[in-house]
C-alpha positions in Angstrom: 270.4 -68.7 35.4 272.0 -65.2 34.2 273.4 -65.7 31.0 276.8 -65.3 32.0 276.6 -68.2 34.2 274.8 -69.9 31.2 278.0 -68.6 29.0 280.4 -69.9 31.8 278.6 -73.7 32.3 278.7 -73.7 28.3 282.5 -73.0 28.3 282.9 -75.4 30.9 281.9 -78.2 28.8 284.5 -76.8 26.0 282.1 -74.6 23.8 284.4 -71.9 22.3 281.6 -69.7 21.5 280.8 -69.1 24.6 283.8 -67.4 25.1 283.5 -65.4 22.4 280.6 -64.3 23.2 282.2 -63.8 26.6 285.1 -61.7 25.3 282.4 -59.5 22.9 280.2 -58.6 25.8 283.4 -57.3 28.0 286.3 -56.4 25.5 285.4 -52.9 25.3 285.1 -51.8 28.9 287.9 -54.6 30.3 290.1 -53.2 27.3 289.0 -49.6 28.7 290.2 -50.0 32.5 293.5 -52.3 31.1 294.4 -48.8 28.6 293.4 -46.2 31.6 295.6 -47.9 34.4 299.1 -48.5 32.1 298.4 -46.6 29.4 299.9 -48.3 26.8 297.6 -50.2 23.5 299.8 -52.6 23.2 300.5 -54.3 26.7 296.0 -53.4 27.7 295.6 -55.7 24.3 297.8 -58.4 26.2 296.2 -58.0 29.2 292.8 -58.6 27.8 294.1 -61.5 26.1 296.0 -62.8 28.5 292.8 -62.7 30.9 290.6 -64.4 28.5 293.1 -67.2 27.6 293.1 -67.8 31.4 289.2 -67.4 31.5 289.2 -70.5 29.0 291.6 -72.6 30.4 290.8 -72.1 34.1 286.6 -72.6 33.3 286.4 -76.2 34.6 287.9 -75.3 38.1 286.6 -71.5 38.3 284.1 -70.9 41.0 282.7 -67.1 40.6 280.7 -66.4 43.7 279.2 -62.6 42.6 279.6 -61.6 39.5 281.6 -62.2 36.2 282.3 -58.6 34.9 283.8 -57.9 38.6 285.9 -61.5 38.9 287.2 -59.9 35.4 288.0 -56.7 36.2 289.9 -57.5 39.1 291.7 -59.8 36.8 292.9 -57.0 33.9 293.6 -54.9 37.0 295.7 -57.3 38.5 297.0 -58.4 35.2 298.2 -54.5 34.8 299.6 -54.7 38.1 301.9 -57.1 37.2 302.9 -55.8 33.6 303.7 -52.6 35.1 305.6 -53.7 38.0 308.0 -55.9 35.2 308.2 -52.9 32.8 309.3 -51.2 36.2 311.6 -53.5 37.1 313.3 -53.4 32.9 312.8 -49.5 32.9 313.4 -48.7 36.3 310.9 -45.9 36.1 307.6 -45.5 34.5 307.7 -42.5 33.3 308.7 -44.0 29.5 305.1 -45.9 29.4 302.9 -43.9 27.2 301.0 -44.3 24.3 299.1 -41.7 21.9 296.1 -40.8 23.9 294.3 -39.7 20.7 294.4 -43.7 19.8 291.4 -44.3 22.2 288.3 -42.1 24.4 289.0 -44.2 27.7 287.0 -42.2 29.6 283.0 -42.4 28.9 282.1 -40.0 30.6 283.4 -36.6 28.0 281.8 -36.5 24.6 284.9 -33.8 23.4 287.2 -36.0 22.5 290.3 -33.1 22.9 288.8 -32.9 26.5 289.1 -36.9 26.9 293.0 -36.9 25.8 293.8 -34.1 28.2 291.8 -36.0 31.0 293.3 -39.0 29.9 296.9 -37.8 30.1 296.1 -36.3 33.3 294.9 -39.2 34.6 298.6 -40.9 34.4 300.0 -38.0 36.9 298.3 -39.5 39.2 300.6 -41.8 41.4 299.5 -45.3 40.7 297.7 -46.5 43.8 295.5 -43.2 43.2 294.8 -43.9 39.6 293.4 -47.7 40.1 291.6 -47.0 42.7 289.7 -44.1 40.3 289.7 -46.3 36.8 288.4 -49.3 38.8 286.0 -46.8 40.5 284.7 -44.6 37.6 285.3 -46.5 34.8 284.6 -50.0 36.1 282.1 -48.8 38.7 283.2 -51.3 41.2 282.1 -50.7 45.0 284.6 -49.3 47.2 284.4 -52.6 49.4 284.7 -54.9 45.9 288.1 -52.2 45.2 289.3 -53.0 48.8 289.2 -56.7 49.0 290.7 -56.9 45.3 293.5 -54.7 46.6 294.0 -55.5 49.8 294.1 -52.8 52.0 291.2 -51.4 53.8 287.7 -49.2 53.0 289.1 -46.3 53.8 292.1 -46.2 52.4 290.5 -46.9 49.2 287.9 -43.9 49.3 291.2 -41.7 50.8 293.2 -42.5 47.6 290.1 -41.8 45.8 289.2 -39.0 47.6 293.1 -37.7 47.3 293.5 -38.8 43.2 289.9 -36.8 42.5 291.7 -33.6 44.3 295.0 -33.9 42.8 293.5 -34.4 38.9 290.9 -31.2 39.7 294.1 -29.7 40.9 296.1 -30.9 37.9 293.3 -30.2 34.8 292.7 -26.0 36.3 296.3 -26.1 36.3 296.6 -27.5 32.6 293.6 -25.4 31.3 294.9 -22.4 32.1 297.8 -22.7 30.3 
C-alpha cells in the first residue's frame, strides 16, 4: 500500500496526524501552484487551507482513483479558479490582483531570484487559460490528458493553450529583457 493510501486510510479513521503528514508532504507544491495561478500570497494560503479542510471533511467519502497529489493539484487549481472568479466579480477586473513576487520563488526552474520574479510577473500577463495550463504542466507536472480532463476540454486545446502560452512568454521575456 502506498504511503498516501495508508495516510488516507488513517485519516478516514480520524487520525489527525495523517492530515498533518499529508499537508507537510504536499504544501510546498500546492502553494506554488496556487500562487502561480492567482498571484496573491494570502489568497493562495486560503486556497491551500480550503483544500485541506475539504480533504479532512470528506476523507470518509473520498475515492481517489489515481494519485493523491494529482487530486490535490486539481483541487487547488479549481479553488484558485473559483477565487479568481469571485475577485473578478467583486473588482470587475483582474488587473488589481497582485502581490510582491519577491515574497516567494515559485518558478523552481530558475536559480536566480530576480530572474524568477521577472518570469513570475511575466507569467501573470498570460491569459488565465494559458497560464493555468502552463502552471499545471510545468509546476505541477500534470500530463496534457490530465489537464484536459480537469478543465473539461480536449487535449488538443490544452496543447494549443500551452504552446501559445510558451510563445507569448518568450516574446514578453525577450521584450522585457531588451529594456
